[in-house]
C-alpha positions, 0 to 999 in steps of 0.5 A, a space after each residue: 500499500 502507498 504510504 499515507 500520512 496518518 494524522 494523530 488524533 488521540 485525545 490528551 488526558 488532562 493533569 497526567 503530570 499531576 497524576 504522576 507526581 501523586 503516584 511517585 510521592 504518595 505511599 502505596 497501601 503496602 508501603 504505607 503500613 510498616 511491618 510490625 516489630 516482631 516481639 516475643 510472646 510474653 511467657 506465663 507469669 511466674 513469681 520470680 519475675 520482677 517489676 522492671 521486666 513487666 514494665 519493659 515488655 509493656 513498653 515494647 508491645 506499645 511501640 510495636 502497636 504504634 508502628 504498625 498503625 498508620 498515621 492519619 496523613 498516610 490514610 488520607 494520602 492512600 484514599 486520595 490515590 485510590 480516588 484518583 485511580 478510580 475516576 475517569 481522567 478528563 480529556 481535553 481537545 487538541 488545539 485547532 489545525 492550522 489551515 495551511 497544514 490541513 489543506 497540505 495534508 488533505 491534498 496529499 490524501 486526496 492524491 492517495 484517494 485517486 490511487 485507491 480509486 484506480 485500484 478499485 477500478 482495476 481489481 473490480 472491487 465493490 466498496 460500500 461506505 456509510 456515513 451515519 451520525 447526528 445532524 451537523 456532525 460533518 458527514 456531507 463536508 466529509 463526503 465532499 472532500 472525498 469525492 471532489 478529486 474522484 471520477 463520478 463514473 467510479 465514485 458515486 454518492 447515494 443520498 436517497 430522499 424520503 421513500 415514496 408511497 410505492 417504496 413504502 410497500 416494498 422490502 425495506 432494503 429493496 430501494 437501497 440494493 439498487 444503488 449497491 456497486 458493480 465491480 470497480 465502483 465505490 458507493 458513499 451512502 449519505 444516510 442508509 438503511 439505518 434511517 429505520 434505526 434512527 429517524 423513523 424509530 424516534 419520529 414514529 415513522 415505522 411500527 414497533 414490529 418493523 423496527 424490531 424486524 430491522 434489528 434482526 434482519 440488518 446483520 444478516 443483510 450486511 453479512 450477505 453483502 460481505 459474503 458477496 465480495 462487497 467491502 462494507 465500511 460503516 462511519 458514525 459521526 458523533 458531535 457534542 451538544 454544544 457543537 451542534 447547537 453552534 452549528 445550527 445557530 450558524 445555519 440559521 444566520 447564513 442564507 447559503 446554509 438554509 437548506 441544511 436546516 430541515 424540520 427534522 433537523 430541528 426535531 432531532 435537536 429537540 429529541 436529543 436523549 431519544 436519538 441517543 437511545 436509539 443510537 445505543 440500541 442500534 449499535 448493540 445489534 449491528 455492530 458485527 464482526 463482519 461489518 463493525 461501526 467506526 466512530 468519528 469525533 466530529 467536533 473538529 471538522 478538519 480533523 475529522 475529515 482527515 482521520 476519516 480519509 486516512 482510515 478509509 485508505 487504511 481499510 483497503 490494501 491498494 497499490 499505486 497504479 499511476 501511469 507513466 508521464 503522458 505525451 500529448 499527440 500533435 494536433 491534427 492539421 486543418 486541411 482547409 477546415 474554415 471555422 464558422 463565424 462567431 457571430 452565428 453563435 450564442 455566447 453567454 453574456 459577459 458580466 464579469 
């Protein structure tokens, strides 16, 4: 496979140095409790013992008891150490990527996508990539960055509208099957058959029986696709409550983004918890070994795009089929050809 510059996306735990210092200085449970001093068991009293021997034996026992008992500060330190270990370490975001670095990295990754496209075409592969997730999580922007350098004859985007009356009477997966790729094609589903597990479930567009049947059927359906030779990759774009709110507000006040804010988007915002429960149930039933879910942190759009493209490239073992440098042939001689006058043609107005 051609080398891909991977952008690291691991979150940096906050307070690592503090925790390291605590663990280095704070005594552990074993070290905080020194071993009690071994003393000989007092023998039975005899009439010949004097008072000095009795007094020294009591003093020795008292010192051993004090040495074995940890002090109050040691107890508090042990409790604090155990509390730090049991609590989850808070995570902090990395700083935003610089635009220059993002554009340069994206350009390199898009060149690799072209190589992947040629490999898919050459090997007659069938690739299906699903993009699911919260509204305004960045699915559409990622799809655009993937496809803008690729051929629409090889890479297609399937973004299906609401089903028609006829489609509602079909087998649920039937309207999606017709968009599956043939050999040498890659199809990106901007939302897919998982509509039933999400919006249809929450908004009541399907019955409880239809929903349960989907959860039973979907894993088998995807296993059939994989057995048929389709490479199935599923991405779930996650976004925080605060970031989704910010992006929705931006869509409201930007006229060129109004079309992105549908009534369903507003309803999904109002039913945040219900969508979360539906997503959890969907993962529990459909996160299968043959087609697992890959979660994308969508709060940082630039990082999310670079990470998804990098992961997609790493999911398929491809080779570089870049052809040799192309030499343009000489242009054909006109041989008496006379071009019609430009006044006979209708040109668009040159406003700019």
